[in-house]
KEGUBA-278167 format. One record per residue (C-alpha): residue number from 1; z negated, y, x. Coordinates in steps of 0.2 Angstrom, whole numbers, plus 2048, in hexadecimal, padded with zeros to 3 digits. Each point is the difference from the previous one (the first is absolute). Example, Ala and Ser with C-alpha at 12.3 -4.5 7.8 and 13.67 -1.06 7.14 Angstrom:
<rs>
R  nr  zz  yy  xx
R   1 7D9 7EA 83E
R   2 803 811 806
</rs>
This chain:
<rs>
R  nr  zz  yy  xx
R   1 801 800 800
R   2 805 80D 809
R   3 7FE 811 7FC
R   4 80C 80D 800
R   5 7F7 80F 806
R   6 804 808 813
R   7 7F3 7FC 80F
R   8 7FF 813 804
R   9 802 80E 7F3
R  10 811 808 802
R  11 7F9 80F 80B
R  12 7FA 7F6 80E
R  13 80E 7F6 801
R  14 806 80F 80A
R  15 7F2 804 809
R  16 7FB 7F9 813
R  17 7EB 7FA 7FF
R  18 7F5 80D 807
R  19 7FA 803 811
R  20 7EF 807 7FE
R  21 7F0 7F5 7FA
R  22 7FC 80D 7F3
R  23 810 805 7F7
R  24 80B 7F3 7F3
R  25 7F1 7F3 800
R  26 804 7F6 80F
R  27 7EF 7F8 800
R  28 7F8 80A 810
R  29 7F0 7FD 801
R  30 7FE 7F1 7F7
R  31 7FE 7EF 806
R  32 800 7F6 810
R  33 80D 808 807
R  34 7FF 812 7FB
R  35 7FC 807 810
R  36 810 7F6 80B
R  37 806 80A 80E
R  38 7F1 80D 7FF
R  39 7F6 800 813
R  40 7EF 7F9 7FC
R  41 7F1 808 805
R  42 7FA 7FB 813
R  43 7F1 7F5 800
R  44 7F0 805 805
R  45 801 7FA 814
R  46 7F0 7F6 800
R  47 7F7 7F6 7F1
R  48 7EF 809 7FA
R  49 7F2 7FB 80C
R  50 809 7FB 80E
R  51 7FC 804 814
R  52 80D 804 80C
R  53 7FD 7F6 80F
R  54 801 80B 810
R  55 811 7FE 80C
R  56 7FB 7F5 80F
R  57 802 806 80D
R  58 811 7FE 80B
R  59 7FF 7EE 80A
R  60 7FF 805 816
R  61 80A 7F3 807
R  62 800 7FB 813
R  63 80D 809 80C
R  64 80B 7EF 803
R  65 80E 802 809
R  66 80F 7F4 7FE
R  67 80C 7FB 80C
R  68 812 7FA 7F8
R  69 80A 7F8 80C
R  70 813 803 7FB
R  71 80C 7EF 804
R  72 811 806 807
R  73 80D 7F9 7F3
R  74 809 7F2 809
R  75 811 804 808
R  76 80E 7F6 7F9
R  77 80E 7FB 80E
R  78 80D 7F5 800
R  79 801 7F5 810
R  80 813 7FC 805
R  81 800 7F0 80B
R  82 809 803 80F
R  83 7FC 813 7FF
R  84 7FF 80D 80D
R  85 7EC 804 804
R  86 807 810 806
R  87 808 807 7F4
R  88 7FF 7F4 7F3
R  89 810 804 7F9
R  90 80E 7F5 809
R  91 800 7EF 802
R  92 7FD 7F7 813
R  93 812 7F7 806
R  94 7FF 7F1 80D
R  95 808 802 810
R  96 7FE 7F4 80D
R  97 7FE 805 814
R  98 80D 7FE 80D
R  99 7F0 7F6 808
R 100 7FD 7F6 7EE
R 101 816 7FA 802
R 102 7FE 7FD 811
R 103 7F3 7F5 801
R 104 809 7F9 7F0
R 105 810 7FC 808
R 106 7F7 7FC 812
R 107 7F2 7F3 7FA
R 108 80A 7FA 7F0
R 109 7F8 7F7 7F7
R 110 7EE 808 801
R 111 808 80E 806
R 112 802 803 7ED
R 113 7ED 801 7FE
R 114 7FF 80F 80B
R 115 80E 808 7F9
R 116 7F7 801 7F0
R 117 7F2 805 808
R 118 806 80E 809
R 119 809 809 7F3
R 120 7FC 812 7FA
R 121 7FF 808 7F0
R 122 806 814 7FD
R 123 800 80B 7F1
R 124 811 807 7FD
R 125 7F9 80E 7FA
R 126 7F4 806 809
R 127 805 7F6 811
R 128 7EF 7FA 803
R 129 800 7F0 809
R 130 7F4 7F1 7FE
R 131 7FC 7F3 80C
</rs>
């Protein structure tokens, strides 16, 4: 059973609701949410009869000195097998000395051991020779 009556009067339908609590029957102060958005009063700092304890004195700590030892970061280096220890760029090349070749020819087959023992390593980059 519906009634054919409009929910709002014809003149109230065109106007928005009032913003102030006192105007237009907005129900300003009534109900539990009547003061919604209002700033509440500050509560008293302490309950009645409460005694504020005194502020404790600052602590006095003994003077201690800490020594911090900072470890150096490990350096990452790439070791090239057969690399030059002087310049660390070139790669050592083996060359046989004249004495080693003469020993290999004169004292064959044992002379080959002398030839291998008397070889010389040389860096083509810096020219350093190693024994």
